[in-house]
N, C-alpha and C positions, 0 to 999 in steps of 0.2 A: 370494117372499121365503122363503128356507129358514131353519130354526132348528137350529143345531148343538147336540147334546147336550153336547159338550165345552165349547163356549162358555157354554152355560147353567150348566153345573156350575162353571166358573171364576168367573163373575160372581156366582152366587147364594151361593157359599160363601166367596169371598175378601173380599167387601165387609164392612168394619167401619164402620157408619154414623157413629160419633162422631169419626172421624179426618179427615174431609174438610172443611177450612176454607178460607176465601177472604179475600183482602186487604180491609181496611176503610180507605179513605184517611184519613190523619191519625191513625191509631191504631197504635201499636207493639205487637207481640206478642212476649212473652218466654216461652219454654218452659223451665221449670226442673224439670219432672217427667219422668222416664224414661217412654217410651211403653210401654203395656201390650203384652205379647207375645200376638199373635193366636193363637187356637186353630187346630189343624189342620182344614182343611175336612172336612166330614163324608164327602164322597165319596172323599177321599184316605185316610181311616183304614182300617186293616186290619179285616177282618170278625172281630173278636175276641170277639163276643158271640153268644149263642144264645137263641132263643126257639122254642117249638113253633109250627107253622103255625096251630094253633087260637088261640094267644095273639095272633099277629100279625093274624089275621082279626078277632079281637075288637077290637084296637086300631084296625084299619082301618075297621071299621063305626062305632066310636065317633067317629073323626076325621071320617068322612063326615057323620055326623049333626050334629056340631058345625058343620061348614061349611054344611050345609043349613039349620040353625037360624038362620043369619045372614040368609038371604033377601036383601032389599034394604035392610036396616037401615043398614049402613055407607054404602051408596050414597046413601040419602036423607039421612043425617046430614051427610056431608062429602065426597061423591063418592068414597067408598072402594070396596073390592072387594065384589062381590056373591058369592052362593054359587057361581056358575059359575066365577068366577076363583079362588076359594078351593079348589075341587075340582081345578082344574088345578095349583095350587101343591102340593096334597097328592100328586098324581101325581109331581111333581118330587121331593118329599121321599122318597117310596117308592123312586124310582130312585136317589137318592143313598144311602139308608140300607141297602138290601138288596143282598146280593151277587147274588141272582137275583130281580129285581123281578117277573118273570113269575109267580111262585107266587101273587101276589095278584090276577092278572088275572082278569077274569070268565070267560074261556075255561077257565082251569085250576082255578078255585076249587071246582068241584063234585066232580070225581072223579079227577083225575090225580095228586093228592098225598094222602098220609096225614096227617090233621090232627095226629097225634102226632109226625111227623117233625121233627127240629130244623132250624131255618133259620138261616143265618149272617147276622148284621146288624152294622153298624158303630157302633152305639151301643146301650146297654142299653135294654130296653123302657121302663123308667121315664123315660128321657131323651126317648124319642119321644113319650110322653104329655106330658111337660113342654114340649117344643118346640111341639107343636100347640096346647096350652093357651095358651102365650104368644102364638102367632100370632092366636088368636081373642080372648082376653081382654085382652091388652096391645096387640094389633095390631102386633106386632113383625114387620117385613117380611122375606120370603124373597127375592123375585125382583125385580131391577131391570129397568126397561125398557131400560137401557143396552145390553143384548145386541143390540138392533136396530142400533145403531151398528156393532157388530162385523160383523153380517151385511152392512151397507152397505159396509164396508171390504172384506169378502170379495168382494162383487160387483164392486167397483172394481178390485181387483188381479187378478181372474181373467182370464188372457189378456193382462195388461199387466205385463210383466216390469220395465219401468222403475219403475212404482209399487211392485211387490213388493220390489224390491231397493234401494229408496231409503231415505231418512231420514224417519221419521214422528215427530210430537210429540203427546203427550196432555197438554193444559193443564188444571191443577187436578186432578191425578190422584187425590187422596185416598188410598185404599188401594192404588192401582196396578192394580186389577182390569182396567180398560179397556186400559191399556198392555200388561199381560200377555197379554190375549186378542188384541190386535192383533199382538203379536209372534208368537204362535202361528199366526195367520193368515198372516203373512209367510213363515213357515217358516224353513228352515235356510240360506237363501241369504245375500246380503249386506245384506238389509234389517235395519234396527234402529229402535228407538224411544227417544226422549228424553221422559221424564215430568217435569213440573214441578209444584210446589205451593209456596204461600206459607207453609204451616204446617210448622214443624220436626217436629211430631209426625206429620203425614201423610207427610212425606218418610221418616222413620224406619220407619213401618209399611210404606210402599210398598217401601222397600229390603229389608225383611225378607221381604215376599211375593215379590219378584223372586228373592231367593236361594232361597227355599223351592221355587220352580219351576225353579231352576237356569238362570235366564235372564240372568245377570249380563253375559254377552257380547253380549246382544241388547237389553237394556233398561238405560238409564242414568237414574237419578233425580237431579234437581237441585232445589235450594232457590231459590225466587224467585217473583216475581209474574208470571204469564202468560208473556209473551215475553222478559222480562228475562234469564233464564239462557240464551237461545238466540242470542246475538250471533254465535257462531262458525258458525252454520248459516243465517244470514240469506240468504234467496233460494234455499236449497238443499233445502227440505223437499218431499218427494214427497207427504206427507199430513199432515193436521192434524185432530185430533178433540178434542172437549171437551163436557163436561156441566156448564156453568157455573151460577152462581146466576141464576135467571130469574124468581123470584116477585116481583111488585110488593110493595113494603114494607107497604102497607096490607092485603095479603091473607095475610100470614104467619100471623096468629092464627087464621084460618079454614081452615087446611090440614087435609087428612085426617090422622088420627092416625098412620098408618104413616110419615108424613114429619115432622110437627111434634114427635112424641114421641121421634124417633130420629135427628134431624139437627140440628147446631148452626145457629143463625140465619145465621151468616156464610156457610154453604154454600148458603143458600136465597135470601137477600135480593139481588134484582137492581136495587134502586133504585126510584124512583117508579113507573115503568112496567115494571120488570123487564128493561129492555133494556140497561142500562149495560154489563154485561160482554159481552153478545152483540155490541153495536156495536164495542166494543174488539177483540173477536176478529176481526170482519170486517175492520176496518182493518188489523190486524196480518197477517191472512192474505194480504192483497194484497202485502205486502212480504216475507213469510217463505216463501211457496210458490213453487216454480219453475213455469214455464209447464207446464200440464197437470197440476199438482199437485191433489190431491183434498182436500176438506174435508167434515166432517160435524159439525153442531152440534145439540145437543138444546135445545128451547125449551119454553115453557109451553104451546104448542099453538095451533092455529087462528089467531086474530087476530095473536098475536105472531109466528108463523111467516110470515104474509103480510106483516107490517110489516118483518120482516128481509129478505125477498126484495125488497120494494119499495125498501128502503134500498140494497140491492146494485144494483138495476136503475137507480136514479136518482142517488143520491149517489156511487156507485162504478161508474158506467156504463162498460162496457168492461173491467172488472177480472176478471170471472168469466163463465163460460158453463155451459150445461146445468144451471142451478139448478133443483132439484126439492124438493118437500115430500113426506115419507113419513109415513104414519100409524103410531101405536103399536098395541099389541095391542087397545086399546079402540076403534080407529078414529079417534082424535084426531090431527089433522095436526100432528105434533110435531117431526119431524127435517128439517133443512134441509141439503141437500148441493149440491155443485157442483165446478167445476174452475177453476183459475187460467187466465186468458186468456194 
């Protein structure tokens, strides 16, 4: 499994956690407030700030010490990130923020650069301190596991021009990050993506992000619940991806802080066993995907993934083939993929 730096950058900086909402049966949602305008992703900002290498080294050492001080505290508390994962996120932050991240690498930190030399960065040094402080003290997340879905899509379309040039759907798109990343994987051919969301705010934010990446000709954002806005492409989809609500209702209050503090409940609650929306997606995939069409769904992991595969193998026998489960970065069996028979 490869990990594209471009994909990681898109997903880690586009996502706006408060904007991804999901339908709640029987409840009407009215949006009367204009959606906030998202900030430009860090990695897309011009390197308009300067700091000396010495100052950046001092920040970097401080940030590493902050990450190291966490140890396994978050992991023991609510299965959150440990120091190893936080240090990996710090590496990503450095890659996003510095025009030349290599100046902070261990190979170059000793003698290749003058500590007094100014270094171009994409946010002021005070903001870098603030970002990392928020990550540790508020547990505000940087990196979504969703990038693995994009890698899975990349694997599926490599060498398969029918999939690459077909119509794809991202259901429950939220900020549009996944749809945008998939569109970039498909490239400049005839492939395109339709992104749907039940939330007017999410649709507005996703549309803004699509325009920001100049992908209006390849990504269409539609308002509606799951498959409802896709009647015109029924049976024509080459691919389908989704990161739906999958947390069992009774587990919401015990979620790790990176999720519970920064995501609305509607984006998390998958019903009594967390499977409500996943089952709906499986049923819809059977009618929406063309033969040979690919799907990738994110689940709560392990038991839930196995239950979803069992549902496809028994209740929907003959509808799909090459069904697989792929682990996330922590080794949890989280992603279910396959093809329409």
